[in-house]
Structure formats: structure tokens, C-alpha cells
C-alpha positions as CSV (number, residue, x, y, z in Angstrom):
1,M,-17.9,0.8,-21.4
2,T,-14.7,1.6,-23.2
3,Q,-14.9,5.3,-21.9
4,S,-15.5,3.8,-18.4
5,I,-12.2,1.8,-18.6
6,L,-10.4,4.8,-20.1
7,L,-11.6,7.0,-17.3
8,L,-10.6,4.4,-14.7
9,V,-7.1,4.0,-16.4
10,L,-6.5,7.7,-16.4
11,Y,-7.6,8.1,-12.8
12,L,-5.2,5.4,-11.7
13,L,-2.3,6.8,-13.6
14,L,-3.0,10.3,-12.3
15,Y,-3.4,8.8,-8.7
16,A,-0.1,6.9,-9.1
17,G,1.7,9.8,-10.6
18,L,0.8,12.1,-7.8
19,H,1.7,9.8,-5.2
20,S,5.1,8.8,-6.8
21,L,5.7,12.6,-7.0
22,L,5.0,13.3,-3.3
23,A,7.0,10.4,-2.4
24,A,10.1,11.5,-4.5
25,Q,13.4,12.5,-2.8
26,G,13.6,15.8,-4.8
27,V,10.1,16.9,-3.4
28,K,11.2,16.2,0.2
29,V,14.4,18.1,-0.3
30,W,12.6,20.9,-1.8
31,G,9.9,21.1,1.1
32,R,12.6,21.1,3.7
33,R,14.2,24.2,2.1
34,H,11.2,26.0,1.5
35,L,8.4,25.0,3.8
36,P,8.7,25.6,7.7
37,G,7.9,22.4,9.6
38,F,7.9,20.2,6.4
39,D,9.1,17.1,8.1
40,R,6.4,17.4,11.0
41,W,3.6,17.7,8.5
42,Y,4.8,15.7,5.5
43,R,3.6,12.2,6.4
44,L,0.2,13.2,7.8
45,F,-0.3,15.4,4.6
46,Y,0.7,12.5,2.3
47,N,-1.7,10.1,3.9
48,A,-4.4,12.7,3.9
49,V,-3.8,13.1,0.0
50,A,-3.8,9.3,-0.4
51,L,-7.3,9.2,1.3
52,G,-8.7,12.2,-0.3
53,T,-7.8,11.3,-3.9
54,L,-9.7,8.0,-3.4
55,I,-13.1,9.9,-3.2
56,P,-13.7,9.6,-6.9
57,L,-13.1,5.7,-7.0
58,P,-16.6,4.7,-6.0
59,W,-18.2,6.9,-8.8
60,L,-15.7,5.5,-11.3
61,L,-16.6,2.0,-10.4
62,G,-20.3,2.7,-10.8
63,L,-19.7,3.8,-14.5
64,P,-21.3,1.4,-17.0
65,D,-19.7,-2.0,-16.6
66,R,-20.0,-5.7,-17.4
67,T,-19.9,-8.7,-15.0
68,L,-17.2,-11.2,-15.8
69,Y,-18.2,-13.8,-13.0
70,S,-20.0,-14.1,-9.9
71,V,-19.0,-16.9,-7.6
72,P,-22.3,-18.7,-6.4
73,T,-23.2,-19.5,-2.7
74,P,-21.6,-21.2,-0.6
75,W,-18.3,-20.8,-2.4
76,N,-18.5,-17.0,-2.2
77,W,-18.6,-17.4,1.5
78,L,-15.0,-18.6,1.4
79,L,-14.0,-15.6,-0.5
80,W,-15.7,-13.3,1.8
81,A,-13.8,-15.2,4.7
82,G,-10.6,-14.7,2.9
83,Q,-11.2,-11.0,2.5
84,G,-12.1,-10.8,6.2
85,L,-9.1,-12.5,7.1
86,S,-6.9,-10.2,4.8
87,A,-8.6,-7.1,6.2
88,V,-7.6,-8.4,9.9
89,A,-4.1,-9.3,8.7
90,L,-3.8,-5.7,7.0
91,L,-4.8,-4.0,10.3
92,L,-2.4,-6.2,12.2
93,A,0.4,-5.3,9.9
94,V,-0.3,-1.5,10.4
95,L,-0.2,-1.9,14.1
96,Q,3.0,-4.0,14.0
97,A,4.7,-1.3,12.0
98,N,4.6,1.3,14.4
99,P,1.2,3.1,13.6
100,A,2.2,6.5,15.0
101,Y,4.9,7.0,12.4
102,F,2.9,5.1,9.7
103,V,0.1,7.7,10.0
104,G,2.4,10.7,10.7
105,L,1.2,11.4,14.2
106,A,4.7,10.9,15.8
107,Q,6.3,13.4,13.5
108,L,3.6,15.8,14.2
109,A,4.1,15.6,18.1
110,G,7.7,16.5,17.5
111,D,9.8,13.6,15.9
112,G,10.3,15.5,12.7
113,E,13.3,13.6,11.6
114,E,11.6,10.3,12.5
115,R,14.5,9.5,14.9
116,G,12.2,6.9,16.8
117,D,11.4,5.1,13.6
118,R,12.5,1.5,13.7
119,L,13.0,-1.5,11.6
120,V,10.1,-4.1,12.1
121,V,11.1,-7.7,11.4
122,S,8.6,-9.5,13.7
123,G,5.1,-10.6,13.6
124,L,3.8,-10.6,9.9
125,Y,7.0,-9.0,8.8
126,R,8.8,-12.4,9.4
127,Y,7.0,-13.8,6.4
128,V,7.1,-11.0,3.9
129,R,8.9,-7.4,3.9
130,H,5.7,-5.8,2.7
131,P,2.5,-7.3,4.3
132,L,0.5,-4.2,3.8
133,Y,0.8,-4.7,0.1
134,L,0.3,-8.4,0.1
135,F,-2.9,-8.2,2.2
136,S,-4.3,-5.5,0.2
137,I,-3.8,-7.4,-3.0
138,L,-5.3,-10.5,-1.5
139,F,-8.3,-8.5,-0.3
140,L,-9.0,-7.2,-3.9
141,W,-8.5,-10.3,-5.8
142,L,-10.8,-12.3,-3.4
143,S,-13.8,-10.4,-4.4
144,P,-16.6,-12.9,-5.2
145,V,-17.8,-10.6,-8.1
146,M,-15.6,-9.7,-10.8
147,T,-16.4,-6.9,-13.3
148,L,-14.5,-5.5,-16.2
149,N,-13.9,-2.2,-14.2
150,R,-12.8,-4.0,-11.1
151,L,-10.4,-6.2,-13.1
152,V,-8.7,-3.1,-14.8
153,L,-8.6,-1.4,-11.2
154,Y,-7.1,-4.7,-9.5
155,G,-4.6,-5.2,-12.0
156,L,-3.2,-1.7,-12.2
157,V,-3.4,-1.5,-8.2
158,T,-1.4,-4.7,-8.2
159,V,1.3,-3.4,-10.6
160,Y,1.3,-0.2,-8.5
161,F,1.8,-2.1,-5.3
162,H,4.7,-4.1,-6.6
163,V,6.5,-0.8,-8.2
164,S,5.9,0.8,-4.9
165,S,7.4,-2.0,-3.0
166,L,10.5,-1.6,-5.1
167,H,10.6,2.1,-4.2
168,E,10.0,1.5,-0.5
169,E,13.0,-1.1,-0.7
170,R,15.3,1.7,-1.7
171,R,14.1,3.9,0.8
172,L,14.4,1.5,3.8
173,T,17.9,0.3,2.6
174,Q,19.0,4.0,2.8
175,T,17.5,4.5,6.2
176,F,18.5,1.3,7.8
177,G,21.5,0.1,5.8
178,L,23.2,-3.2,6.5
179,P,20.3,-4.4,9.0
180,Y,17.8,-4.1,6.2
181,R,20.1,-5.8,3.7
182,A,20.3,-8.7,6.0
183,Y,16.5,-8.7,6.4
184,Q,16.2,-8.7,2.6
185,Q,18.4,-11.9,2.5
186,R,16.0,-13.7,5.0
187,V,12.5,-12.6,4.1
188,P,10.8,-12.5,0.7
189,R,9.6,-9.1,-0.5
190,L,6.0,-9.4,-1.5
191,W,5.0,-13.2,-1.5
192,P,5.8,-15.5,1.4
193,S,8.0,-18.5,0.8
194,L,7.2,-22.2,1.7
195,R,10.6,-22.4,3.6
196,R,10.4,-21.7,7.4
197,P,11.0,-18.0,8.1
198,N,14.4,-17.3,9.8
199,G,14.8,-14.9,12.9
């Protein structure tokens, strides 16, 4: 069981390291200098790598494990309902965030410099600046069955999403400048506030 946890942690560290490397500004600068059409293909390639590197995850979660808790019926229905609502909200957040740019299709179609990208501050983005991370985290932690492997996975993914949101904040500030700084002042980063949203 210890070996399972070590393999899972190693995998997640490699996953996070690869994605952080691909998202680094230095890699983008190098790509623009040496790879023709880099800006057109970069986002689509990044997303393909993100999906492709998830392939080993089901196998890793199937390694020797120990159940920590299993929520009984009918209470598990509430958690499943929460996961369902989180999945719907996650899809809605993607659709509200200009999905053609999110996936990389707009860049591939000719907007390599992402001139059509825009700051989204409506819909779910009125409540948190990073609803994609928020609803992904909620979906994970609302699982009605928790095992040791899942606990390690969910904990590390939550930390990774927190760090990624900070990195994304820097990129968005560089891209949108003062409008994004004003948005930061109005709307919480990752966890909704009990206060009424502005704007």
C-alpha cells in the first residue's frame, strides 16, 4: 500500500511538473522562436498533453488501497447530487469562458495571438475568478467513497489547483491589466464570499 501511495505521488509530481513547464513563459518564448506556427498549435497541444497524461490514473487508483469511509444510503445520494451539480457547473464555466479559446480551436483557426480572447466577469465568474478549479475540487471531495489513494490524489490535486490559480492570476494580470486588477478587487479568487457579488 505504501508503494501505491509513492507511485501516485510520483505520478502527480511529474504531471504537475510537466504542465507547469509547458505553461512557463520561457517555453512559450522558445517555441515562438524555433517552431513555426507555435501560437496556433500551442493551446491545443497543451490540452492534448493534459488529457493524454491522465491515461495512467485509473490504473494507479486501482493499485492496492484501503477504504477510509463509505457514506451509506441515502446520504450518498446527496453527495452524488453534489457531484452532478458540480459537473454541470464545471461545464457551464467552460462554456462561459469562451470555449473555442479554452480548447485551442480559435488559435488553430487563425487567431494565433489570441486577439479575440476576452475577460469574462459574468455568469459563474461573478462569484469566483476560477470556477473551473472550484467545481473540480468540489466534484472530487464530494465522492461518497474515500480511499487512501483517493485521499492522496484529491489532496495533491487541490494543492495543484491552488498553485495553478496563482500562476493563472499572473498571466491574466499581464494580459488584461487594470480591468483584471479591478476584477480581483471585486471577486474572490477560488472560494465564494458570502457577500453579494458586485458587477
